[in-house]
C-alpha positions as CSV (number, residue, x, y, z in Angstrom):
1,M,120.1,90.8,80.8
2,D,119.6,88.7,77.6
3,V,116.7,86.5,76.7
4,H,118.4,83.3,77.8
5,E,119.0,84.7,81.3
6,R,115.4,85.8,81.5
7,L,114.1,82.4,80.5
8,I,116.4,80.7,83.1
9,L,115.1,83.1,85.8
10,A,111.5,82.5,84.9
11,A,112.0,78.7,85.0
12,I,113.7,78.8,88.4
13,H,111.1,81.2,89.8
14,L,108.3,78.8,88.8
15,V,109.9,75.6,90.1
16,R,111.7,76.6,93.3
17,P,108.5,77.0,95.4
18,L,107.4,73.5,94.5
19,V,110.4,71.5,95.7
20,T,111.7,70.5,99.1
21,Q,115.3,71.3,98.2
22,P,115.2,74.7,96.4
23,E,118.9,75.1,96.6
24,E,119.3,72.2,94.2
25,V,117.3,73.8,91.4
26,R,119.5,74.6,88.4
27,A,118.5,75.7,84.9
28,E,120.3,75.9,81.5
29,V,119.3,76.8,78.0
30,R,120.1,74.4,75.2
31,T,120.5,76.2,72.0
32,D,121.1,73.2,69.8
33,A,117.4,72.4,69.6
34,Q,114.6,74.4,68.0
35,P,112.8,75.8,69.7
36,L,115.2,76.5,72.6
37,Q,115.0,74.1,75.5
38,V,115.2,75.3,79.1
39,V,116.1,72.3,81.2
40,V,115.5,72.6,84.9
41,T,117.4,70.2,87.1
42,V,116.0,69.4,90.5
43,H,117.0,66.9,93.2
44,P,115.8,63.4,92.2
45,D,113.4,63.3,95.2
46,D,111.7,66.4,93.9
47,V,111.1,65.2,90.3
48,G,107.7,63.7,91.1
49,R,106.6,66.9,92.9
50,V,107.4,69.0,89.8
51,I,105.7,66.6,87.4
52,G,102.7,66.1,89.6
53,R,99.9,63.5,89.4
54,Q,99.3,62.5,85.8
55,G,101.6,65.3,84.7
56,K,99.2,68.1,85.8
57,M,101.8,70.2,87.5
58,I,104.3,70.2,84.6
59,R,101.5,71.0,82.1
60,S,100.6,74.0,84.3
61,L,104.2,75.1,84.6
62,R,104.6,74.8,80.8
63,T,101.5,76.9,80.3
64,V,102.8,79.7,82.5
65,F,106.3,79.4,81.1
66,S,104.9,79.8,77.6
67,L,103.5,83.1,78.6
68,A,106.9,84.2,79.7
69,E,108.6,83.1,76.6
70,R,106.0,84.8,74.4
71,S,106.4,88.0,76.3
72,L,110.2,87.8,75.5
73,G,109.5,87.3,71.9
74,T,111.1,83.8,71.6
75,A,110.1,80.2,71.4
76,A,111.2,77.8,74.1
77,T,110.1,74.7,75.9
78,L,110.4,73.7,79.6
79,E,111.9,70.4,80.5
80,I,112.6,68.8,83.9
81,A,115.6,66.6,84.7
82,G,116.4,64.9,88.0
């Protein structure tokens, strides 16, 4: 399993428990940006749940995700799309 696949799995693992429609969660790695961007797409009704009040949830998710990306020895950011 390569680094991109591991980043995708980490992002999906973090986001799925938070949404009401986990089957709609998708992730992709965009390699055209530096650092890499992992874009997680959720159902439009779930975007607010993932972002949280005043962005607290997404900040927390990004903190945990940063630990995963560092352990893989790469630089990546986590973005949410709906």
